C-alpha positions in Angstrom: 130.0 56.8 72.8 127.4 58.5 74.9 128.6 60.6 77.8 127.9 59.8 81.4 125.4 62.6 81.5 123.1 60.9 78.9 119.6 60.0 80.2 120.1 56.4 78.9 123.3 55.9 80.9 123.1 53.3 83.7 125.4 51.9 86.2 127.9 49.4 84.8 126.9 46.0 86.0 128.6 42.5 86.5 127.3 41.1 83.3 126.8 42.7 79.9 124.0 40.3 78.9 121.7 37.9 80.6 120.0 35.2 78.4 116.5 34.0 79.3 115.5 31.0 77.3 113.7 27.6 77.3 116.4 25.1 77.3 114.5 22.3 75.7 113.6 24.5 72.7 116.8 26.5 72.1 119.7 25.5 74.2 121.4 23.5 71.4 120.3 25.7 68.5 119.8 29.6 68.6 120.8 30.1 72.2 124.2 28.3 71.8 124.8 30.2 68.6 124.1 33.5 70.1 126.1 32.8 73.2 129.1 31.7 71.1 129.0 35.0 69.1 128.7 37.1 72.1 131.7 35.4 73.8 133.7 35.8 70.6 133.1 39.6 70.7 134.3 39.7 74.4 130.7 40.4 75.6 130.2 39.1 79.1 127.2 36.9 78.9 125.4 35.1 81.8 123.7 31.9 80.6 121.7 29.8 83.1 122.4 26.4 81.7 123.5 24.5 84.7 120.9 25.3 87.4 118.3 22.7 88.1 114.8 24.1 87.3 112.2 23.9 90.0 109.0 25.6 91.3 110.8 28.7 92.6 113.3 30.8 90.9 116.5 31.1 93.0 117.6 34.2 94.7 121.0 33.9 93.2 119.5 33.9 89.7 117.4 37.0 90.5 120.7 38.7 91.6 122.3 37.8 88.2 119.3 39.3 86.3 119.6 42.5 88.4 123.4 42.7 87.8 123.0 42.6 84.0 123.1 45.5 81.6 120.8 43.9 79.0 118.5 40.9 79.0 117.7 38.9 76.0 114.4 37.1 76.1 114.3 34.1 73.7 110.6 33.5 73.4 110.0 30.1 71.9 107.0 27.7 71.9 107.7 26.1 75.3 108.8 29.4 77.2 105.4 29.9 78.8 105.0 26.3 80.0 107.4 26.8 82.9 106.9 28.9 86.0 110.6 29.4 86.2 110.9 31.1 82.8 107.9 33.3 83.6 109.3 34.4 86.9 112.6 35.3 85.0 110.5 37.3 82.6 108.7 39.2 85.5 112.1 40.1 87.1 113.6 41.2 83.8 110.8 43.5 83.2 110.9 44.8 86.7 114.6 45.7 86.1 113.7 47.4 82.9 111.3 49.7 84.7 113.4 50.3 87.9 116.9 50.1 86.6 116.5 51.0 83.0 117.9 47.6 81.9 117.9 47.1 78.3 115.6 44.3 77.0 115.6 42.6 73.6 113.0 40.0 72.9 113.6 37.3 70.2 110.4 35.6 68.8 111.9 32.2 67.9 109.5 30.4 65.5 106.5 32.0 67.2 104.4 35.1 66.5 104.5 38.1 68.8 100.7 38.1 68.8 100.7 34.5 70.4 102.9 35.8 73.1 100.8 38.9 73.6 97.5 37.0 73.7 98.7 33.6 74.9 97.3 31.9 71.8 98.5 29.2 69.5 100.9 26.4 70.7 102.6 29.0 73.0 99.3 29.7 74.7 98.5 26.0 75.0 101.7 25.5 77.0 100.7 28.5 79.2 97.3 27.0 79.7 98.6 23.6 80.7 101.0 25.3 83.2 98.1 27.2 84.8 95.8 24.1 84.9 98.5 22.0 86.6 98.2 24.1 89.8 95.7 22.0 91.6 94.9 22.1 95.3 97.8 19.8 96.1 100.3 21.7 94.1 99.2 25.0 95.5 99.8 23.7 99.0 103.2 22.5 98.0 104.2 26.0 96.8 102.4 27.6 99.7 100.0 29.6 97.7 96.3 30.3 98.0 93.9 30.3 95.1 93.6 34.1 95.2 97.4 34.5 95.3 97.7 32.2 92.4 95.2 34.2 90.4 97.2 37.3 91.0 100.3 35.4 89.9 98.7 34.3 86.6 97.7 37.9 85.9 101.2 39.0 86.6 102.5 36.4 84.1 100.0 37.5 81.5 100.9 41.1 81.9 104.6 40.3 81.6 104.0 38.3 78.4 101.9 41.2 76.9 104.6 43.7 77.8 107.4 41.6 76.4 105.5 41.1 73.1 105.2 44.9 72.7 108.9 45.5 73.0 110.7 45.9 69.7 112.9 42.9 69.0 114.0 40.3 66.5 112.1 37.4 65.0 112.6 34.3 62.8 110.1 35.8 60.5 112.7 38.4 59.4 115.5 35.8 59.3 114.9 32.1 59.8 118.6 31.2 60.1 120.0 31.0 63.5 123.4 32.3 62.7 122.3 35.4 60.8 119.4 36.2 63.3 121.9 35.8 66.2 124.3 38.3 64.5 121.5 40.8 64.2 120.8 40.4 67.9 124.5 40.9 68.7 124.5 44.1 66.8 121.5 45.3 68.8 123.3 44.4 72.0 126.5 46.1 70.9 124.7 49.4 70.1 122.8 49.3 73.4 125.9 48.6 75.4 127.9 51.4 73.8 125.2 53.9 74.7 124.6 52.6 78.2 128.2 52.4 79.5 129.6 55.8 80.6 132.6 57.2 78.9 134.5 57.4 82.2 134.3 53.7 82.4 136.4 53.4 79.1 138.2 50.3 80.3 134.9 48.5 80.3 133.7 49.6 76.9 132.9 46.6 74.7 135.7 45.6 72.3 137.8 48.8 72.5 140.5 47.9 75.1 143.2 47.0 72.6 142.5 50.2 70.5 142.7 52.4 73.6 146.0 50.7 74.6 147.4 51.3 71.0 146.4 55.0 71.2 148.0 55.5 74.6 151.3 53.9 73.3 151.4 56.4 70.4 150.7 59.3 72.8 153.4 58.2 75.1 156.1 57.6 72.5 159.6 59.1 73.3 160.4 59.8 69.8 161.4 63.4 69.0 159.5 63.2 65.7 156.1 65.0 65.5 153.1 62.7 65.7 149.5 63.4 64.9 146.6 61.3 66.0 143.2 61.9 64.5 140.1 60.2 66.0 137.0 60.5 63.9 133.6 59.4 64.8 129.8 59.8 64.1 128.4 63.3 63.9 127.6 64.7 67.3 130.2 62.8 69.4 133.0 65.3 68.7 136.3 65.4 66.9 139.8 65.0 68.4 143.1 65.8 66.8 146.2 65.8 68.8 
């Protein structure tokens, strides 16, 4: 585990993981598989699968994103066809820059280049979204044409930035279960680096081991006991 003095250490948040995904594309496939594995590993995951989607992202959801250690962005064909998902993405990348939030993109049956350049079927969905904002719709969302142009540029920049982050793809593994396991491994590594050692009770998956070691140290037996804790090079060695 990294010490609390590590430059990558951040404040421990309410959620370990926030999942951003297009429900129509992946809710009942990859996203549900990933969520199930995360919960089975006792990783606290926030999944926004009950809120009704609308024109504006809710303030409560923005808070949930901010209060997460890591965001997993599941970029699928329909992700850029909704303002809601794009606003999630913008907020996630903002948290990456300002709060050092971990971000893992997953390119689900799409190419990173299509996300980066808004091309292919992914780009078509984005184009239709932009074209849907006619005068009437802009009035409804209380936005001028100039403001909307700035918003579109913000979305494009966010998609380009997300595509340039190292992540996972169905190109490397087309099977949902195996790909999800790889993502979980990435999450696990990031969490164990990000969470300070003085927050040991919140470390992922180690609570029972810590309790067992404490029981061994607190034994009232008069016999001599030795406990060795061996880890990766560089993290130290303890023998007591």
